[in-house]
SELUM-884706 format. One line per 4 residues: for each residue x, y, z of C-alpha. Coordinates in steps of 0.25 Angstrom, whole numbers. Each point is the difference from the previous one (the first is absolute). Layout:
REM residues N
X,Y,Z | ...
//
This chain:
REM residues 322
0,0,0 | 5,14,-4 | 3,9,12 | -4,14,-1
10,10,7 | -8,12,6 | 2,13,-7 | 5,7,13
11,-11,2 | 5,2,-15 | 1,15,2 | 7,-2,13
10,-9,-6 | 2,10,-11 | 2,11,10 | 11,-8,8
7,-4,-12 | 2,14,-6 | 14,6,-1 | 5,8,12
13,7,4 | 2,-4,15 | 3,14,5 | -6,-2,14
-1,-16,1 | -3,1,15 | -15,-1,6 | -4,13,6
-5,-2,15 | -15,2,5 | 0,7,13 | -12,1,9
-2,15,4 | -5,-3,15 | 4,14,5 | -7,7,-11
-13,-8,2 | 1,3,15 | 1,15,-3 | -13,-1,-8
-8,-7,11 | -8,-12,2 | -8,2,-13 | 13,-2,-8
2,-12,-9 | 12,-9,0 | 10,8,-8 | 12,-6,-8
10,7,-9 | 7,-7,-12 | 14,7,1 | 4,2,-14
8,12,5 | 10,-10,4 | 2,-7,-14 | 15,-1,-1
2,8,-13 | 2,15,-3 | -7,5,12 | -12,-10,-1
-14,3,-3 | -11,-5,-9 | 7,4,-13 | 11,-11,3
-11,-11,-2 | -4,6,-14 | 15,3,-4 | 3,-15,1
-9,-4,-11 | 1,13,-8 | 16,-1,0 | -1,-15,-4
-9,5,-12 | 11,11,-4 | 11,-10,1 | -7,-10,-9
-2,11,-10 | 15,2,0 | -1,14,6 | 13,7,4
-8,12,6 | -12,3,8 | -8,13,-2 | -11,4,10
-8,11,6 | -6,5,13 | -1,12,10 | 13,6,5
0,-9,13 | -5,-12,-8 | 2,-14,8 | -2,-7,-14
11,9,-6 | 9,-3,12 | -2,-15,-2 | 2,0,-15
13,7,2 | 5,-10,10 | -5,-11,-9 | 9,6,-11
12,0,9 | -2,-15,4 | -2,-5,-14 | 10,9,-7
-11,8,-8 | 1,15,-2 | -12,7,6 | -6,13,-5
-11,7,9 | -10,10,-5 | -5,7,13 | -10,11,1
0,10,12 | 9,10,6 | 13,-7,4 | 6,3,14
14,7,0 | 8,-8,4 | -7,-13,-4 | -7,-7,12
-7,-13,3 | -4,-8,-12 | 6,10,-10 | 14,-1,8
-1,-15,-1 | -3,0,-15 | 13,8,-2 | 7,-10,9
-4,-12,-8 | 5,7,-12 | -12,4,-8 | -1,11,-10
-11,9,5 | -8,10,-9 | -11,9,5 | -13,4,-7
-10,10,4 | -13,-8,1 | -4,-14,1 | -6,0,-14
14,3,-5 | 6,-13,5 | -5,-10,-10 | 5,9,-12
13,2,6 | 2,-15,3 | -3,-3,-15 | 10,11,-4
11,-5,8 | -3,-14,-5 | 0,4,-14 | 13,8,2
8,-12,7 | -6,-10,-11 | 6,9,-11 | 13,0,7
0,-15,0 | -5,-3,14 | -11,-10,4 | -9,8,9
-12,-6,8 | -11,10,4 | -7,-4,14 | -13,8,1
-3,8,13 | 0,-9,12 | 4,-12,-7 | -15,-2,0
-2,-9,-12 | -6,-14,0 | 14,-5,1 | 4,9,12
-14,-3,7 | 3,-15,-2 | 13,2,9 | -9,5,11
-10,-11,-2 | 11,-10,3 | 2,7,13 | -14,-5,4
6,-14,1 | 9,5,11 | -13,4,8 | -7,-13,-3
12,-8,4 | 1,7,14 | -14,-5,4 | -6,14,2
-14,1,-6 | -3,15,1 | -15,4,-2 | 5,14,-6
13,5,-6 | 3,15,0 | 11,6,-9 | 4,13,-7
-4,1,-15 | 4,9,-10 | 4,-5,-14 | -9,-13,3
10,-11,-2 | 1,-4,15 | -15,-1,1 | -2,-8,-13
11,-9,5 | -6,-2,14 | -14,-3,-7 | 6,-10,-10
9,-6,11 | -12,-2,10 | -8,-6,-11 | 11,-10,-4
4,-4,14 | -14,-1,5 | 0,11,10 | -14,6,2
5,14,5 | -7,13,-2 | 11,9,-7 | -1,15,3
10,9,-8 | 1,14,6 | 4,10,-11 | 12,9,2
-5,9,-12 | -10,-4,-10 | -15,-2,1 | -7,-13,3
-6,0,-14 | 13,2,-7 | 8,-10,8 | -11,-10,-1
1,0,-16 | 15,-1,1 | -1,-12,9 | -10,-7,-8
8,2,-13 | 13,-6,7 | -9,-12,5 | -4,-2,-15
14,0,-4 | 4,-10,12 | -11,-10,-5 | 6,1,-14
14,-1,5 | -4,-13,7 | -9,-5,-11 | -11,0,10
-15,4,1 | -2,13,6 | -7,-5,12 | 12,-9,3
8,12,4 | -12,8,7 | -2,9,-12 | -15,0,3
1,2,15 | -5,13,6 | 12,10,2 | 1,8,12
8,13,-2 | -1,11,11 | 3,14,-5 | -4,7,13
14,1,5 | 6,7,-12 | -1,14,6 | 8,11,-7
5,-10,-10 | 12,-9,-2 | 11,2,10 | -8,10,8
-2,-5,15 | -13,1,6 | -3,1,15 | -5,-14,0
12,-6,-7 | 10,8,9 | -8,-6,12 | 1,-14,-6
15,2,-2 | 3,4,14 | -9,-10,6 | 6,-12,-7
14,6,3 | -3,2,15 | -7,-13,2 | 7,-10,-9
13,7,-3 | -3,-2,-15 | 2,11,-10 | -11,3,-10
3,10,-11 | -8,13,-2 | -4,-2,-15 | -6,-14,0
0,-9,13 | -4,11,9 | -13,3,-8 | -3,-14,-1
2,-2,15 | -9,12,2 | -11,-7,-8 | 1,-13,8
-1,8,13 | -12,8,-5 | -7,-14,-2 | 4,-5,13
-5,13,7 | -13,0,-8 | -3,-15,5 | 1,-5,-15
12,-9,5 | -2,-6,14 | 4,-11,9 | -5,-11,-9
9,4,-11 | 15,-3,-3 | 6,11,-8 | 13,0,-7
7,13,-4 | 9,-3,-12
//
């Protein structure tokens, strides 16, 4: 008798067999936030944190997950140069610069925003990793500038590979989907996963990963900049690309599931702290000794705290902050 292999199992096998560069081969820990939960009172849920800030490459963070699969794609294409873009303090730009250093690839970064003088934070690290940095005035100028740089280097005999903003392509998101396997292996089964969302790849990866590894968590992305409508459309497009990349039906990767994007914490816009995000940053630092960043994770934590204080998340829930 012929045995039919479930579609999800086939898609999961395709996910785990896709090429990846082991930039950070170690599993990031999951910590329980007992002191933060105590500070929130008896109505708080059990709180956990997936510590991708401790990933052992280039300063860590979620972009390392995506770069492992995107860099493998670039190497397979015969690239000798990576070109990408972001804001002046982009985490993705930092990780791309570090990946180039580790793989022997030149890196060109197209950044928008006013550069600090002297360079600080991620911009300082971009230079330290050896990237060539060019500035443009606005976000809309970044894609044309990347294409211009690629055309110029290709005319000079180079083999550039353009990495879209945030590495939020289906290939990059699949790098994050694989990370859900770490969570599944840990035995923790959260009811809710809260994370920061901006270019959409992390949320698409989490949705696909949970579908493929059989986790039933509700996934809440807290926006750092764009509206829920804009991000929702971006995430759905990436999920469609993930399904195509794995040769799977869209429902196998969660593409038809309800998406939750919370844009109530954006405030004054990208990189502009709010009173709620500042409070969240200080509370986690003082209760857990963990550093959030003011652009992404502080706003995401503010979204989590708001849900706890409103009673939406309570003692019967297990919540993971990624």
